[in-house]
All heavy atoms as TSV, in Angstrom:
chain	resi	resn	atom	element	x	y	z
A	1	MET	N	N	98.005	114.679	113.636
A	1	MET	CA	C	97.664	113.609	112.735
A	1	MET	C	C	96.221	113.153	112.923
A	1	MET	O	O	95.820	113.013	114.079
A	1	MET	CB	C	98.709	112.463	112.982
A	1	MET	CG	C	98.569	111.316	111.985
A	1	MET	SD	S	99.766	110.060	112.191
A	1	MET	CE	C	101.305	110.870	111.870
A	2	ASP	N	N	95.559	112.882	111.815
A	2	ASP	CA	C	94.174	112.362	111.910
A	2	ASP	C	C	94.120	110.985	112.367
A	2	ASP	O	O	95.141	110.219	112.231
A	2	ASP	CB	C	93.557	112.503	110.525
A	2	ASP	CG	C	93.273	113.925	110.082
A	2	ASP	OD1	O	93.133	114.742	110.886
A	2	ASP	OD2	O	93.293	114.115	108.886
A	3	SER	N	N	93.004	110.565	113.007
A	3	SER	CA	C	92.793	109.227	113.429
A	3	SER	C	C	91.609	108.602	112.673
A	3	SER	O	O	90.683	109.208	112.376
A	3	SER	CB	C	92.361	109.175	114.963
A	3	SER	OG	O	93.509	109.541	115.755
A	4	TYR	N	N	91.793	107.368	112.269
A	4	TYR	CA	C	90.759	106.666	111.533
A	4	TYR	C	C	90.544	105.265	112.150
A	4	TYR	O	O	91.432	104.678	112.715
A	4	TYR	CB	C	91.353	106.377	110.069
A	4	TYR	CG	C	91.571	107.625	109.270
A	4	TYR	CD1	C	92.910	108.113	109.205
A	4	TYR	CD2	C	90.505	108.268	108.624
A	4	TYR	CE1	C	93.146	109.319	108.467
A	4	TYR	CE2	C	90.839	109.471	107.903
A	4	TYR	CZ	C	92.080	109.913	107.796
A	4	TYR	OH	O	92.372	111.064	107.112
A	5	THR	N	N	89.266	104.863	112.095
A	5	THR	CA	C	88.964	103.566	112.484
A	5	THR	C	C	89.201	102.519	111.510
A	5	THR	O	O	89.300	102.883	110.262
A	5	THR	CB	C	87.440	103.512	112.957
A	5	THR	OG1	O	86.721	103.626	111.826
A	5	THR	CG2	C	87.114	104.503	114.045
A	6	ALA	N	N	89.291	101.218	111.839
A	6	ALA	CA	C	89.464	100.169	110.843
A	6	ALA	C	C	88.191	100.177	109.927
A	6	ALA	O	O	88.404	99.881	108.772
A	6	ALA	CB	C	89.643	98.827	111.583
A	7	GLU	N	N	87.072	100.462	110.461
A	7	GLU	CA	C	85.866	100.559	109.667
A	7	GLU	C	C	86.045	101.619	108.535
A	7	GLU	O	O	85.551	101.403	107.422
A	7	GLU	CB	C	84.648	100.743	110.478
A	7	GLU	CG	C	84.325	99.544	111.413
A	7	GLU	CD	C	84.118	98.288	110.682
A	7	GLU	OE1	O	83.366	98.328	109.648
A	7	GLU	OE2	O	84.682	97.262	111.118
A	8	GLU	N	N	86.544	102.760	108.909
A	8	GLU	CA	C	86.743	103.832	107.869
A	8	GLU	C	C	87.687	103.364	106.808
A	8	GLU	O	O	87.527	103.573	105.584
A	8	GLU	CB	C	87.214	105.079	108.593
A	8	GLU	CG	C	87.493	106.217	107.651
A	8	GLU	CD	C	86.270	106.797	106.917
A	8	GLU	OE1	O	85.132	106.629	107.291
A	8	GLU	OE2	O	86.587	107.377	105.754
A	9	VAL	N	N	88.820	102.754	107.267
A	9	VAL	CA	C	89.915	102.330	106.326
A	9	VAL	C	C	89.305	101.311	105.343
A	9	VAL	O	O	89.526	101.381	104.142
A	9	VAL	CB	C	91.068	101.805	107.035
A	9	VAL	CG1	C	92.130	101.260	106.045
A	9	VAL	CG2	C	91.705	102.970	107.814
A	10	LYS	N	N	88.431	100.460	105.822
A	10	LYS	CA	C	87.883	99.374	104.951
A	10	LYS	C	C	87.056	99.933	103.801
A	10	LYS	O	O	86.854	99.272	102.762
A	10	LYS	CB	C	86.908	98.505	105.806
A	10	LYS	CG	C	87.615	97.602	106.621
A	10	LYS	CD	C	86.609	96.704	107.445
A	10	LYS	CE	C	87.358	95.758	108.467
A	10	LYS	NZ	N	86.464	94.968	109.177
A	11	LYS	N	N	86.596	101.202	103.888
A	11	LYS	CA	C	85.884	101.813	102.759
A	11	LYS	C	C	86.718	102.200	101.552
A	11	LYS	O	O	86.249	102.567	100.510
A	11	LYS	CB	C	85.160	103.114	103.290
A	11	LYS	CG	C	84.053	102.795	104.360
A	11	LYS	CD	C	83.511	104.088	104.948
A	11	LYS	CE	C	82.586	103.897	106.061
A	11	LYS	NZ	N	82.095	105.104	106.661
A	12	HIS	N	N	88.096	102.116	101.755
A	12	HIS	CA	C	89.020	102.591	100.726
A	12	HIS	C	C	89.863	101.475	100.189
A	12	HIS	O	O	90.945	101.270	100.706
A	12	HIS	CB	C	89.864	103.719	101.370
A	12	HIS	CG	C	89.210	104.823	101.996
A	12	HIS	ND1	N	88.809	105.906	101.299
A	12	HIS	CD2	C	88.659	105.006	103.230
A	12	HIS	CE1	C	88.121	106.711	102.039
A	12	HIS	NE2	N	88.017	106.239	103.223
A	13	LYS	N	N	89.295	100.744	99.249
A	13	LYS	CA	C	89.945	99.537	98.756
A	13	LYS	C	C	89.881	99.327	97.231
A	13	LYS	O	O	89.846	98.223	96.667
A	13	LYS	CB	C	89.428	98.332	99.456
A	13	LYS	CG	C	87.938	98.127	99.410
A	13	LYS	CD	C	87.485	96.903	100.283
A	13	LYS	CE	C	85.991	96.813	100.141
A	13	LYS	NZ	N	85.528	95.702	101.013
A	14	THR	N	N	89.730	100.445	96.550
A	14	THR	CA	C	89.711	100.440	95.039
A	14	THR	C	C	90.884	101.037	94.404
A	14	THR	O	O	91.643	101.749	95.068
A	14	THR	CB	C	88.423	101.066	94.534
A	14	THR	OG1	O	88.598	102.517	94.776
A	14	THR	CG2	C	87.186	100.638	95.217
A	15	LYS	N	N	91.022	100.857	93.056
A	15	LYS	CA	C	92.231	101.474	92.441
A	15	LYS	C	C	92.148	102.955	92.402
A	15	LYS	O	O	93.153	103.597	92.199
A	15	LYS	CB	C	92.246	100.931	90.977
A	15	LYS	CG	C	91.171	101.289	90.068
A	15	LYS	CD	C	91.308	100.728	88.729
A	15	LYS	CE	C	90.141	101.255	87.840
A	15	LYS	NZ	N	90.566	101.593	86.541
A	16	ASP	N	N	90.949	103.544	92.580
A	16	ASP	CA	C	90.832	104.992	92.611
A	16	ASP	C	C	90.931	105.547	94.099
A	16	ASP	O	O	90.900	106.831	94.263
A	16	ASP	CB	C	89.492	105.383	91.990
A	16	ASP	CG	C	89.427	105.042	90.510
A	16	ASP	OD1	O	90.457	105.184	89.809
A	16	ASP	OD2	O	88.424	104.449	90.074
A	17	ASP	N	N	90.962	104.693	95.039
A	17	ASP	CA	C	90.899	105.148	96.469
A	17	ASP	C	C	91.309	103.997	97.344
A	17	ASP	O	O	90.590	103.167	97.733
A	17	ASP	CB	C	89.475	105.573	96.802
A	17	ASP	CG	C	89.336	106.144	98.200
A	17	ASP	OD1	O	90.382	106.601	98.700
A	17	ASP	OD2	O	88.242	106.088	98.783
A	18	CYS	N	N	92.633	103.870	97.578
A	18	CYS	CA	C	93.202	102.719	98.326
A	18	CYS	C	C	94.009	103.143	99.485
A	18	CYS	O	O	94.959	103.885	99.359
A	18	CYS	CB	C	94.080	101.939	97.379
A	18	CYS	SG	S	94.594	100.351	98.073
A	19	TRP	N	N	93.517	102.739	100.633
A	19	TRP	CA	C	94.242	102.965	101.916
A	19	TRP	C	C	94.674	101.655	102.581
A	19	TRP	O	O	94.044	100.586	102.326
A	19	TRP	CB	C	93.316	103.704	102.917
A	19	TRP	CG	C	92.859	105.023	102.582
A	19	TRP	CD1	C	93.054	105.699	101.396
A	19	TRP	CD2	C	92.156	105.891	103.415
A	19	TRP	NE1	N	92.481	106.938	101.471
A	19	TRP	CE2	C	91.860	107.093	102.719
A	19	TRP	CE3	C	91.642	105.830	104.750
A	19	TRP	CZ2	C	91.173	108.153	103.331
A	19	TRP	CZ3	C	90.923	106.832	105.338
A	19	TRP	CH2	C	90.709	107.985	104.611
A	20	LEU	N	N	95.733	101.626	103.323
A	20	LEU	CA	C	96.217	100.564	104.107
A	20	LEU	C	C	96.671	100.921	105.466
A	20	LEU	O	O	97.017	102.064	105.695
A	20	LEU	CB	C	97.540	100.024	103.402
A	20	LEU	CG	C	97.542	99.508	101.973
A	20	LEU	CD1	C	98.997	99.231	101.592
A	20	LEU	CD2	C	96.693	98.319	101.800
A	21	ILE	N	N	96.573	99.957	106.341
A	21	ILE	CA	C	97.149	100.194	107.793
A	21	ILE	C	C	98.402	99.382	107.780
A	21	ILE	O	O	98.435	98.149	107.501
A	21	ILE	CB	C	96.163	99.704	108.823
A	21	ILE	CG1	C	94.877	100.479	108.746
A	21	ILE	CG2	C	96.823	99.830	110.213
A	21	ILE	CD1	C	93.786	99.887	109.609
A	22	ILE	N	N	99.550	100.079	108.097
A	22	ILE	CA	C	100.810	99.291	108.364
A	22	ILE	C	C	101.347	99.877	109.675
A	22	ILE	O	O	101.603	101.093	109.801
A	22	ILE	CB	C	101.845	99.513	107.245
A	22	ILE	CG1	C	101.193	99.069	105.874
A	22	ILE	CG2	C	103.024	98.771	107.502
A	22	ILE	CD1	C	102.015	99.355	104.634
A	23	LYS	N	N	101.523	98.932	110.650
A	23	LYS	CA	C	102.112	99.332	111.926
A	23	LYS	C	C	101.401	100.423	112.644
A	23	LYS	O	O	102.012	101.353	113.136
A	23	LYS	CB	C	103.597	99.592	111.754
A	23	LYS	CG	C	104.352	98.434	111.267
A	23	LYS	CD	C	105.877	98.669	111.108
A	23	LYS	CE	C	106.440	97.505	110.383
A	23	LYS	NZ	N	107.600	96.909	110.875
A	24	GLY	N	N	100.125	100.415	112.487
A	24	GLY	CA	C	99.246	101.352	113.212
A	24	GLY	C	C	99.086	102.708	112.498
A	24	GLY	O	O	98.330	103.562	112.976
A	25	LEU	N	N	99.723	102.862	111.356
A	25	LEU	CA	C	99.551	104.105	110.599
A	25	LEU	C	C	98.731	103.761	109.339
A	25	LEU	O	O	98.794	102.750	108.822
A	25	LEU	CB	C	100.966	104.665	110.180
A	25	LEU	CG	C	101.774	105.081	111.341
A	25	LEU	CD1	C	103.207	105.531	110.793
A	25	LEU	CD2	C	101.159	106.253	112.169
A	26	VAL	N	N	97.983	104.842	108.958
A	26	VAL	CA	C	97.145	104.759	107.730
A	26	VAL	C	C	97.855	105.445	106.590
A	26	VAL	O	O	98.275	106.604	106.694
A	26	VAL	CB	C	95.738	105.359	108.011
A	26	VAL	CG1	C	94.883	105.281	106.752
A	26	VAL	CG2	C	95.039	104.737	109.163
A	27	TYR	N	N	97.901	104.665	105.498
A	27	TYR	CA	C	98.611	105.148	104.223
A	27	TYR	C	C	97.560	105.218	103.161
A	27	TYR	O	O	96.846	104.312	102.900
A	27	TYR	CB	C	99.704	104.219	103.821
A	27	TYR	CG	C	100.841	104.088	104.840
A	27	TYR	CD1	C	100.815	103.320	105.960
A	27	TYR	CD2	C	102.077	104.797	104.498
A	27	TYR	CE1	C	101.782	103.257	106.834
A	27	TYR	CE2	C	103.110	104.695	105.426
A	27	TYR	CZ	C	103.036	103.906	106.543
A	27	TYR	OH	O	104.006	103.917	107.426
A	28	ASN	N	N	97.489	106.376	102.500
A	28	ASN	CA	C	96.722	106.507	101.257
A	28	ASN	C	C	97.709	106.138	100.138
A	28	ASN	O	O	98.533	106.990	99.697
A	28	ASN	CB	C	96.131	107.852	101.144
A	28	ASN	CG	C	95.238	108.028	99.887
A	28	ASN	OD1	O	95.412	107.302	98.941
A	28	ASN	ND2	N	94.495	109.022	99.835
A	29	VAL	N	N	97.593	105.008	99.581
A	29	VAL	CA	C	98.488	104.510	98.566
A	29	VAL	C	C	97.968	104.562	97.155
A	29	VAL	O	O	98.531	104.066	96.206
A	29	VAL	CB	C	99.048	103.046	98.849
A	29	VAL	CG1	C	99.826	103.081	100.154
A	29	VAL	CG2	C	97.889	102.042	98.917
A	30	THR	N	N	96.924	105.339	96.987
A	30	THR	CA	C	96.250	105.460	95.688
A	30	THR	C	C	97.207	105.824	94.582
A	30	THR	O	O	97.300	105.186	93.564
A	30	THR	CB	C	95.069	106.441	95.718
A	30	THR	OG1	O	94.220	106.100	96.844
A	30	THR	CG2	C	94.279	106.392	94.439
A	31	GLU	N	N	97.985	106.883	94.831
A	31	GLU	CA	C	98.865	107.364	93.763
A	31	GLU	C	C	100.137	106.454	93.671
A	31	GLU	O	O	100.771	106.414	92.664
A	31	GLU	CB	C	99.452	108.739	94.195
A	31	GLU	CG	C	98.360	109.805	94.076
A	31	GLU	CD	C	98.813	111.256	94.297
A	31	GLU	OE1	O	100.039	111.459	94.306
A	31	GLU	OE2	O	97.974	112.120	94.591
A	32	PHE	N	N	100.443	105.620	94.611
A	32	PHE	CA	C	101.534	104.789	94.663
A	32	PHE	C	C	101.255	103.398	93.824
A	32	PHE	O	O	102.196	102.807	93.323
A	32	PHE	CB	C	101.918	104.386	96.047
A	32	PHE	CG	C	103.148	103.461	96.168
A	32	PHE	CD1	C	104.355	103.882	95.786
A	32	PHE	CD2	C	102.841	102.142	96.638
A	32	PHE	CE1	C	105.495	103.024	95.857
A	32	PHE	CE2	C	104.036	101.220	96.683
A	32	PHE	CZ	C	105.294	101.733	96.293
A	33	LEU	N	N	99.950	103.174	93.634
A	33	LEU	CA	C	99.611	101.937	92.862
A	33	LEU	C	C	100.292	101.844	91.548
A	33	LEU	O	O	100.745	100.714	91.164
A	33	LEU	CB	C	98.052	101.912	92.772
A	33	LEU	CG	C	97.315	101.600	93.991
A	33	LEU	CD1	C	95.782	101.807	93.706
A	33	LEU	CD2	C	97.527	100.335	94.679
A	34	SER	N	N	100.347	102.870	90.826
A	34	SER	CA	C	100.855	102.801	89.514
A	34	SER	C	C	102.370	102.621	89.364
A	34	SER	O	O	102.907	102.289	88.399
A	34	SER	CB	C	100.479	104.055	88.668
A	34	SER	OG	O	101.027	105.241	89.225
A	35	ILE	N	N	103.032	102.867	90.508
A	35	ILE	CA	C	104.537	102.807	90.532
A	35	ILE	C	C	105.059	101.673	91.434
A	35	ILE	O	O	106.205	101.428	91.519
A	35	ILE	CB	C	105.267	104.121	90.961
A	35	ILE	CG1	C	104.803	104.578	92.244
A	35	ILE	CG2	C	104.896	105.178	89.887
A	35	ILE	CD1	C	105.612	105.768	92.847
A	36	HIS	N	N	104.065	100.915	92.074
A	36	HIS	CA	C	104.589	99.797	92.956
A	36	HIS	C	C	105.306	98.781	92.061
A	36	HIS	O	O	104.772	98.244	91.041
A	36	HIS	CB	C	103.391	99.155	93.626
A	36	HIS	CG	C	103.755	98.075	94.550
A	36	HIS	ND1	N	103.586	96.782	94.247
A	36	HIS	CD2	C	104.211	98.121	95.793
A	36	HIS	CE1	C	103.985	96.056	95.283
A	36	HIS	NE2	N	104.347	96.780	96.251
A	37	PRO	N	N	106.549	98.437	92.477
A	37	PRO	CA	C	107.319	97.530	91.663
A	37	PRO	C	C	106.653	96.138	91.382
A	37	PRO	O	O	106.846	95.549	90.402
A	37	PRO	CB	C	108.571	97.287	92.477
A	37	PRO	CG	C	108.728	98.513	93.321
A	37	PRO	CD	C	107.306	98.916	93.618
A	38	GLY	N	N	105.768	95.722	92.315
A	38	GLY	CA	C	105.098	94.446	92.199
A	38	GLY	C	C	103.736	94.559	91.536
A	38	GLY	O	O	103.095	93.496	91.369
A	39	GLY	N	N	103.468	95.712	91.094
A	39	GLY	CA	C	102.129	95.890	90.412
A	39	GLY	C	C	101.079	96.289	91.423
A	39	GLY	O	O	101.213	96.156	92.577
A	40	SER	N	N	100.013	96.916	90.854
A	40	SER	CA	C	98.961	97.443	91.740
A	40	SER	C	C	98.026	96.330	92.331
A	40	SER	O	O	97.614	96.498	93.519
A	40	SER	CB	C	98.061	98.422	90.927
A	40	SER	OG	O	97.451	97.776	89.892
A	41	SER	N	N	97.965	95.146	91.649
A	41	SER	CA	C	96.946	94.228	92.048
A	41	SER	C	C	97.396	93.609	93.385
A	41	SER	O	O	96.459	93.302	94.293
A	41	SER	CB	C	96.728	93.100	91.038
A	41	SER	OG	O	97.966	92.429	90.740
A	42	ILE	N	N	98.593	93.491	93.688
A	42	ILE	CA	C	99.057	92.924	94.955
A	42	ILE	C	C	98.768	93.795	96.088
A	42	ILE	O	O	98.419	93.384	97.156
A	42	ILE	CB	C	100.600	92.542	94.839
A	42	ILE	CG1	C	100.959	91.615	95.975
A	42	ILE	CG2	C	101.428	93.753	94.894
A	42	ILE	CD1	C	101.696	90.398	95.480
A	43	VAL	N	N	98.871	95.155	95.848
A	43	VAL	CA	C	98.499	96.109	96.843
A	43	VAL	C	C	97.037	96.169	97.012
A	43	VAL	O	O	96.523	96.144	98.150
A	43	VAL	CB	C	99.032	97.511	96.486
A	43	VAL	CG1	C	98.672	98.558	97.597
A	43	VAL	CG2	C	100.544	97.497	96.366
A	44	LEU	N	N	96.318	96.148	95.918
A	44	LEU	CA	C	94.844	96.184	96.051
A	44	LEU	C	C	94.244	94.971	96.808
A	44	LEU	O	O	93.167	95.017	97.335
A	44	LEU	CB	C	94.257	96.267	94.669
A	44	LEU	CG	C	94.334	97.687	93.971
A	44	LEU	CD1	C	93.974	97.535	92.494
A	44	LEU	CD2	C	93.491	98.663	94.657
A	45	SER	N	N	95.023	93.845	96.769
A	45	SER	CA	C	94.535	92.657	97.444
A	45	SER	C	C	94.466	92.762	98.948
A	45	SER	O	O	93.749	92.109	99.661
A	45	SER	CB	C	95.421	91.432	97.070
A	45	SER	OG	O	96.617	91.493	97.708
A	46	VAL	N	N	95.193	93.786	99.510
A	46	VAL	CA	C	95.098	94.035	100.927
A	46	VAL	C	C	94.548	95.512	101.135
A	46	VAL	O	O	94.679	95.973	102.323
A	46	VAL	CB	C	96.474	93.848	101.648
A	46	VAL	CG1	C	96.796	92.398	101.647
A	46	VAL	CG2	C	97.541	94.709	100.918
A	47	GLY	N	N	94.010	96.126	100.129
A	47	GLY	CA	C	93.440	97.401	100.273
A	47	GLY	C	C	92.291	97.488	101.334
A	47	GLY	O	O	91.538	96.597	101.495
A	48	GLY	N	N	92.350	98.528	102.132
A	48	GLY	CA	C	91.350	98.654	103.169
A	48	GLY	C	C	91.625	97.773	104.434
A	48	GLY	O	O	90.754	97.829	105.322
A	49	GLU	N	N	92.737	97.188	104.557
A	49	GLU	CA	C	93.019	96.283	105.570
A	49	GLU	C	C	94.327	96.674	106.370
A	49	GLU	O	O	94.992	97.430	105.897
A	49	GLU	CB	C	93.178	94.837	105.024
A	49	GLU	CG	C	91.939	94.325	104.382
A	49	GLU	CD	C	92.180	92.938	103.774
A	49	GLU	OE1	O	93.210	92.288	104.107
A	49	GLU	OE2	O	91.412	92.508	102.958
A	50	ASP	N	N	94.500	95.973	107.417
A	50	ASP	CA	C	95.781	96.026	108.099
A	50	ASP	C	C	96.753	95.102	107.431
A	50	ASP	O	O	96.589	93.889	107.426
A	50	ASP	CB	C	95.658	95.600	109.605
A	50	ASP	CG	C	96.948	95.829	110.398
A	50	ASP	OD1	O	98.041	95.725	109.786
A	50	ASP	OD2	O	96.925	96.157	111.563
A	51	ALA	N	N	97.693	95.710	106.711
A	51	ALA	CA	C	98.580	94.880	105.912
A	51	ALA	C	C	99.954	94.719	106.550
A	51	ALA	O	O	100.917	94.392	105.885
A	51	ALA	CB	C	98.729	95.674	104.501
A	52	THR	N	N	100.098	94.947	107.876
A	52	THR	CA	C	101.335	94.897	108.552
A	52	THR	C	C	102.065	93.589	108.387
A	52	THR	O	O	103.226	93.537	107.969
A	52	THR	CB	C	101.181	95.193	109.991
A	52	THR	OG1	O	100.464	96.510	110.199
A	52	THR	CG2	C	102.457	95.171	110.731
A	53	GLU	N	N	101.391	92.484	108.612
A	53	GLU	CA	C	102.041	91.137	108.510
A	53	GLU	C	C	102.453	90.861	107.153
A	53	GLU	O	O	103.586	90.451	106.810
A	53	GLU	CB	C	101.052	90.075	108.997
A	53	GLU	CG	C	101.576	88.706	109.043
A	53	GLU	CD	C	100.709	87.642	109.584
A	53	GLU	OE1	O	99.867	88.023	110.493
A	53	GLU	OE2	O	100.740	86.539	109.066
A	54	TYR	N	N	101.584	91.148	106.135
A	54	TYR	CA	C	101.924	90.970	104.745
A	54	TYR	C	C	103.129	91.784	104.370
A	54	TYR	O	O	104.046	91.365	103.726
A	54	TYR	CB	C	100.710	91.285	103.884
A	54	TYR	CG	C	100.855	91.178	102.390
A	54	TYR	CD1	C	100.873	89.913	101.821
A	54	TYR	CD2	C	101.081	92.254	101.643
A	54	TYR	CE1	C	100.990	89.748	100.528
A	54	TYR	CE2	C	101.267	92.096	100.305
A	54	TYR	CZ	C	101.256	90.815	99.722
A	54	TYR	OH	O	101.397	90.771	98.398
A	55	PHE	N	N	103.113	93.150	104.772
A	55	PHE	CA	C	104.206	94.065	104.439
A	55	PHE	C	C	105.505	93.567	105.024
A	55	PHE	O	O	106.531	93.560	104.248
A	55	PHE	CB	C	103.789	95.414	104.968
A	55	PHE	CG	C	104.956	96.487	104.672
A	55	PHE	CD1	C	104.872	97.192	103.490
A	55	PHE	CD2	C	105.922	96.694	105.528
A	55	PHE	CE1	C	105.819	98.123	103.199
A	55	PHE	CE2	C	106.871	97.575	105.244
A	55	PHE	CZ	C	106.834	98.254	104.094
A	56	ASP	N	N	105.505	93.137	106.294
A	56	ASP	CA	C	106.763	92.737	106.943
A	56	ASP	C	C	107.337	91.465	106.248
A	56	ASP	O	O	108.607	91.326	106.247
A	56	ASP	CB	C	106.447	92.381	108.412
A	56	ASP	CG	C	106.309	93.692	109.239
A	56	ASP	OD1	O	106.652	94.747	108.705
A	56	ASP	OD2	O	105.842	93.567	110.395
A	57	GLU	N	N	106.553	90.668	105.670
A	57	GLU	CA	C	107.028	89.427	104.971
A	57	GLU	C	C	107.784	89.735	103.732
A	57	GLU	O	O	108.707	89.080	103.263
A	57	GLU	CB	C	105.844	88.506	104.590
A	57	GLU	CG	C	105.248	87.768	105.857
A	57	GLU	CD	C	104.090	86.903	105.443
A	57	GLU	OE1	O	103.909	86.668	104.282
A	57	GLU	OE2	O	103.459	86.505	106.297
A	58	LEU	N	N	107.496	90.826	103.096
A	58	LEU	CA	C	108.008	91.191	101.750
A	58	LEU	C	C	108.867	92.398	101.639
A	58	LEU	O	O	109.540	92.642	100.685
A	58	LEU	CB	C	106.857	91.411	100.784
A	58	LEU	CG	C	105.899	90.222	100.562
A	58	LEU	CD1	C	104.645	90.669	99.862
A	58	LEU	CD2	C	106.576	89.042	99.918
A	59	HIS	N	N	109.004	93.207	102.696
A	59	HIS	CA	C	109.698	94.428	102.640
A	59	HIS	C	C	110.732	94.573	103.781
A	59	HIS	O	O	110.475	94.095	104.907
A	59	HIS	CB	C	108.833	95.694	102.592
A	59	HIS	CG	C	107.859	95.581	101.497
A	59	HIS	ND1	N	106.576	94.981	101.652
A	59	HIS	CD2	C	107.851	96.107	100.251
A	59	HIS	CE1	C	105.938	95.050	100.513
A	59	HIS	NE2	N	106.625	95.806	99.705
A	60	LYS	N	N	111.754	95.397	103.504
A	60	LYS	CA	C	112.676	95.824	104.606
A	60	LYS	C	C	111.964	96.970	105.397
A	60	LYS	O	O	111.230	97.781	104.761
A	60	LYS	CB	C	113.970	96.358	103.995
A	60	LYS	CG	C	114.748	95.252	103.291
A	60	LYS	CD	C	116.077	95.833	102.701
A	60	LYS	CE	C	116.851	94.816	101.979
A	60	LYS	NZ	N	118.055	95.322	101.420
A	61	PRO	N	N	112.133	97.028	106.676
A	61	PRO	CA	C	111.470	97.984	107.515
A	61	PRO	C	C	111.744	99.481	107.029
A	61	PRO	O	O	110.844	100.296	107.140
A	61	PRO	CB	C	111.983	97.821	108.883
A	61	PRO	CG	C	112.458	96.416	108.902
A	61	PRO	CD	C	112.931	96.040	107.512
A	62	ASP	N	N	112.950	99.734	106.647
A	62	ASP	CA	C	113.307	101.164	106.213
A	62	ASP	C	C	112.544	101.616	104.936
A	62	ASP	O	O	112.554	102.821	104.689
A	62	ASP	CB	C	114.802	101.290	106.040
A	62	ASP	CG	C	115.395	100.451	105.049
A	62	ASP	OD1	O	114.827	99.480	104.576
A	62	ASP	OD2	O	116.530	100.757	104.586
A	63	ILE	N	N	111.829	100.700	104.236
A	63	ILE	CA	C	111.210	101.210	103.039
A	63	ILE	C	C	110.057	102.129	103.434
A	63	ILE	O	O	109.663	103.018	102.687
A	63	ILE	CB	C	110.617	100.044	102.151
A	63	ILE	CG1	C	110.268	100.426	100.779
A	63	ILE	CG2	C	109.459	99.310	102.759
A	63	ILE	CD1	C	111.410	100.705	99.813
A	64	LEU	N	N	109.451	101.922	104.648
A	64	LEU	CA	C	108.349	102.821	105.042
A	64	LEU	C	C	108.901	104.272	105.354
A	64	LEU	O	O	108.227	105.211	104.896
A	64	LEU	CB	C	107.763	102.286	106.375
A	64	LEU	CG	C	106.835	101.116	106.220
A	64	LEU	CD1	C	106.344	100.720	107.646
A	64	LEU	CD2	C	105.673	101.393	105.399
A	65	ASP	N	N	110.100	104.389	105.756
A	65	ASP	CA	C	110.759	105.727	105.858
A	65	ASP	C	C	111.136	106.275	104.566
A	65	ASP	O	O	110.876	107.467	104.189
A	65	ASP	CB	C	111.927	105.657	106.838
A	65	ASP	CG	C	111.563	105.350	108.171
A	65	ASP	OD1	O	110.438	105.648	108.686
A	65	ASP	OD2	O	112.441	104.617	108.909
A	66	ASP	N	N	111.710	105.442	103.727
A	66	ASP	CA	C	112.291	105.918	102.442
A	66	ASP	C	C	111.143	106.238	101.454
A	66	ASP	O	O	111.255	107.222	100.694
A	66	ASP	CB	C	113.168	104.858	101.847
A	66	ASP	CG	C	114.444	104.595	102.684
A	66	ASP	OD1	O	114.706	105.394	103.591
A	66	ASP	OD2	O	115.120	103.569	102.456
A	67	VAL	N	N	110.150	105.470	101.385
A	67	VAL	CA	C	109.153	105.633	100.317
A	67	VAL	C	C	107.736	105.964	100.957
A	67	VAL	O	O	107.073	106.772	100.477
A	67	VAL	CB	C	109.018	104.320	99.416
A	67	VAL	CG1	C	107.912	104.446	98.497
A	67	VAL	CG2	C	110.336	104.047	98.785
A	68	GLY	N	N	107.422	105.241	102.023
A	68	GLY	CA	C	106.065	105.359	102.550
A	68	GLY	C	C	105.657	106.596	103.310
A	68	GLY	O	O	104.487	106.927	103.359
A	69	SER	N	N	106.647	107.312	103.825
A	69	SER	CA	C	106.307	108.454	104.719
A	69	SER	C	C	105.458	109.502	104.012
A	69	SER	O	O	104.617	110.061	104.747
A	69	SER	CB	C	107.635	109.062	105.262
A	69	SER	OG	O	108.360	109.536	104.198
A	70	LYS	N	N	105.618	109.672	102.778
A	70	LYS	CA	C	104.781	110.724	102.129
A	70	LYS	C	C	103.353	110.334	101.908
A	70	LYS	O	O	102.479	111.116	101.515
A	70	LYS	CB	C	105.438	111.185	100.880
A	70	LYS	CG	C	105.354	110.173	99.669
A	70	LYS	CD	C	106.028	110.740	98.448
A	70	LYS	CE	C	106.068	109.856	97.339
A	70	LYS	NZ	N	106.794	110.470	96.177
A	71	TYR	N	N	102.970	109.070	102.124
A	71	TYR	CA	C	101.637	108.540	101.910
A	71	TYR	C	C	100.897	108.461	103.272
A	71	TYR	O	O	99.738	108.035	103.276
A	71	TYR	CB	C	101.662	107.206	101.227
A	71	TYR	CG	C	102.335	107.259	99.895
A	71	TYR	CD1	C	103.561	106.806	99.646
A	71	TYR	CD2	C	101.661	107.791	98.728
A	71	TYR	CE1	C	104.153	106.898	98.330
A	71	TYR	CE2	C	102.219	107.868	97.474
A	71	TYR	CZ	C	103.443	107.450	97.314
A	71	TYR	OH	O	104.069	107.595	96.137
A	72	ILE	N	N	101.500	108.748	104.408
A	72	ILE	CA	C	100.811	108.675	105.696
A	72	ILE	C	C	99.745	109.752	105.753
A	72	ILE	O	O	100.043	110.900	105.515
A	72	ILE	CB	C	101.842	108.808	106.822
A	72	ILE	CG1	C	102.837	107.715	106.810
A	72	ILE	CG2	C	101.071	108.841	108.187
A	72	ILE	CD1	C	103.977	107.897	107.846
A	73	ILE	N	N	98.497	109.292	106.179
A	73	ILE	CA	C	97.466	110.262	106.256
A	73	ILE	C	C	96.934	110.273	107.765
A	73	ILE	O	O	96.073	111.114	108.073
A	73	ILE	CB	C	96.331	110.029	105.339
A	73	ILE	CG1	C	95.757	108.649	105.441
A	73	ILE	CG2	C	96.827	110.369	103.899
A	73	ILE	CD1	C	94.478	108.437	104.694
A	74	GLY	N	N	97.294	109.355	108.531
A	74	GLY	CA	C	96.826	109.252	109.976
A	74	GLY	C	C	97.245	108.028	110.643
A	74	GLY	O	O	98.094	107.336	110.205
A	75	GLU	N	N	96.532	107.845	111.765
A	75	GLU	CA	C	96.748	106.545	112.532
A	75	GLU	C	C	95.554	105.904	112.941
A	75	GLU	O	O	94.427	106.523	112.709
A	75	GLU	CB	C	97.590	106.972	113.779
A	75	GLU	CG	C	96.918	108.042	114.698
A	75	GLU	CD	C	97.840	108.474	115.841
A	75	GLU	OE1	O	98.965	108.030	115.880
A	75	GLU	OE2	O	97.396	109.196	116.664
């Protein structure tokens, strides 16, 4: 698994290139933006950041295994 710094992840925060950190893992959610049930803007608002706290407030933990696992690109 590749490793990324927080500085590297911060470079990816647009609708054409969006990464997030959740629980220490880096997710490339660019392709997921168009199908996110809450819309893309809510994901983009935390693009390039550690979204763990925000994610935990709104989602069940198993959603990362069910949906998120295919978007993991590193840690």
